[in-house]
N, C-alpha and C positions, 0 to 999 in steps of 0.2 A: 504494500500500500504506500502510495506516494502523495495522496491528496486527502485533505480533511475539509469537509464541507459542513458548515454548522448553520442551523436555523437561527433566526433572531428572536421572534416572539415566543416566549415560553422557555427559551434556553439562554440567550445572551442578555435578555432585558431584565434580569433579576436585580436584587439589591446591589448597591455599589461595591460592597466587599466581594461579592461573587463575580461581578463584572471585572474587577481587578484581577481576580484569580484566573478568569478566562483570558484576559489580555496577556498575562504572564505565560499561560499554557500555549496560547496561539503564537506568541512571539518565540517561545522556545522551540515549537514545532517548525516555524519558518527558519529559525537559525540552524535547525538540523536538516534542512533541505526539503521539508514537507511543504507542498503547496497548500495554501489555506484560502478558504472563501466563505462568505456568508451567502446563503441562498434563502430568500424570504419571499413569501407570497404577498408581500407588501405591494400596493399599487404604484409606488414610486412618486416622482415629482418632488417638490420642495419639502413636503412633509416627511420625507425619508432621509433627510440630512443626518439625523442622529444615527442611522444605520450606516450610511456612507462614511461616517467618522471612523468606523473600525478600519476601513481601508486607508483613509487619509492619515490616521495615526500610526500606520505601519504594522497593525496587528494581523491583518489579512491581506492577501494579494489581490482579492477582487470581492466586490459586492454585486450580487445578481438579484434583481428585483423582478418578480413575476410580471408586474404591471408594465415594466419597461421592455420585457422580452416577449410578452404575449403568450406565456406558458406558465402554468402553476404546477407545483408539486401536487400529486405524485406522478406527473407525466414524465415519460422518457426525455422529451424535449427539454424540460427544465433541468433535469439531471445532466444531460449532455451539454447544455449551455454552460452550466457551472464547471463541469470537468474541462470543457474546452477553454474556459477562461484561465485554467491552470495548465493548459497544454498537456492534458492527460486524458486517457480514455476513462469513461465512467467506471469501468471494472477495476480501476486502480485507485478508487476513491472510497472513503468512508463518509457516510452521512450521519450526523447527529441531529436528532429531531425529537420533539416531545409528542408527536402525533403518530400513532401506530400505523395509520394508513400510508403515511409518507415513508416510514421504515419498510413496510411491506413492498411498496412500489419500488424503492431503491434496491431491495434485495432481488425482486423479480427482474430488475434491470442489470443485475450482475454486480451491484455494489455491496459493500458491507454496511449494515445498518446498526446504529447504536441508539436504542430508545432512551431518551433523556428523562430522568425523574429527579435526580439531584446531582450536584456537581461532584461530590466525593466519589460516588459510584462511577460516574462517567469518566472521570479523570483516570481511574485505574484501568478501564478498558482502553482508553486512548493511549496511555503510556505503554501498554502491552502491544497494541497494534502497530505503534510507530517506534517502539524501542526507545522511548524517551525516559529520562531519569530526572529527578529533582523533586522539589516540594512545590506544589501548586495550591 
């Protein structure tokens, strides 16, 4: 696995302390050569600047918003667009999302899916999948 694609609402939009932990994890993944992206079913436009800030701050390589690409999770087109933004095939990517239907769609498309319920559980799975070490 060489790509980590993370949902925004329900995953990255938690309390500030958790957002800081995500920023540290995503930056560490990027430093280890993992492509990182946010894939959100957000409609886009100026109201999504807070999501784009993850890319502008250097925490992810790309932010993909469904309203701007014309495809929503769990469609293959949404997953392929996010993977293409990382210059990877979808089959080389992990999706972290809090909605089971998006995880099922990702798995059916050949990706690895990690169902998000809390940061501490998810970070252990991500560390194992990408062979990352550290405290997040």
